[in-house]
C-alpha positions in Angstrom: 0.0 0.0 0.0 1.4 3.4 -1.0 2.1 6.0 1.7 0.0 9.2 1.5 2.6 12.0 1.4 0.3 15.0 1.7 -1.8 14.1 4.7 -2.5 17.7 5.7 -2.5 21.2 4.2 -2.4 24.2 6.4 -4.0 27.6 5.7 -3.5 30.8 7.6 -6.8 32.6 8.1 -7.1 36.3 8.8 -9.9 38.8 8.9 -9.9 40.9 5.7 -9.5 44.6 6.1 -12.5 44.9 3.7 -14.6 42.5 5.8 -14.9 38.8 5.7 -12.0 36.4 5.8 -8.9 35.5 3.7 -7.1 32.1 3.7 -3.6 31.4 2.3 -1.9 28.1 2.1 1.5 27.9 3.8 3.2 25.6 1.3 1.1 25.9 -1.9 -0.1 28.7 -4.2 -3.6 28.7 -2.9 -5.6 31.8 -1.8 -9.3 32.3 -1.3 -11.6 34.6 0.5 -15.3 34.8 1.6 -17.7 37.0 3.6 -18.3 34.5 6.4 -16.2 31.8 8.1 -18.6 29.1 7.0 -18.4 30.2 3.4 -14.6 30.4 3.7 -14.5 26.7 4.8 -16.4 25.8 1.6 -14.1 28.0 -0.5 -11.0 26.4 1.0 -12.3 22.9 0.4 -13.1 23.8 -3.3 -9.7 25.4 -3.8 -7.9 22.3 -2.5 -10.0 20.0 -4.6 -9.2 22.1 -7.7 -5.5 22.4 -6.9 -4.8 18.6 -6.2 -5.8 15.5 -8.1 -6.1 11.9 -7.0 -3.6 10.6 -4.6 -1.9 14.0 -4.2 -4.9 15.5 -2.5 -4.4 16.1 1.3 -6.6 14.1 3.6 -7.0 16.9 6.1 -7.3 20.7 5.8 -6.1 22.7 8.8 -7.3 26.3 9.3 -5.1 28.4 11.6 -6.8 31.6 12.7 -4.5 34.6 13.1 -5.8 37.8 14.8 -3.6 40.8 14.8 -4.1 43.4 17.6 -2.1 46.6 18.1 -1.5 47.8 21.6 -0.4 51.3 22.1 2.6 51.7 24.6 
């Protein structure tokens, strides 16, 4: 049985300055955006399905939320 090399793909998710969310893959040229977090999950899933074929497709998609806050000192 062949070993699955791409078991996981990681996306960094941030709130968009224009509203909604943006997701960018760490190791692949995949970017997508959506108005809501639920829509973003669907868009990420579709983008991964379009980018990979067959056995190359990751078994798991990890969304890593990043929130930037500025604190005045």
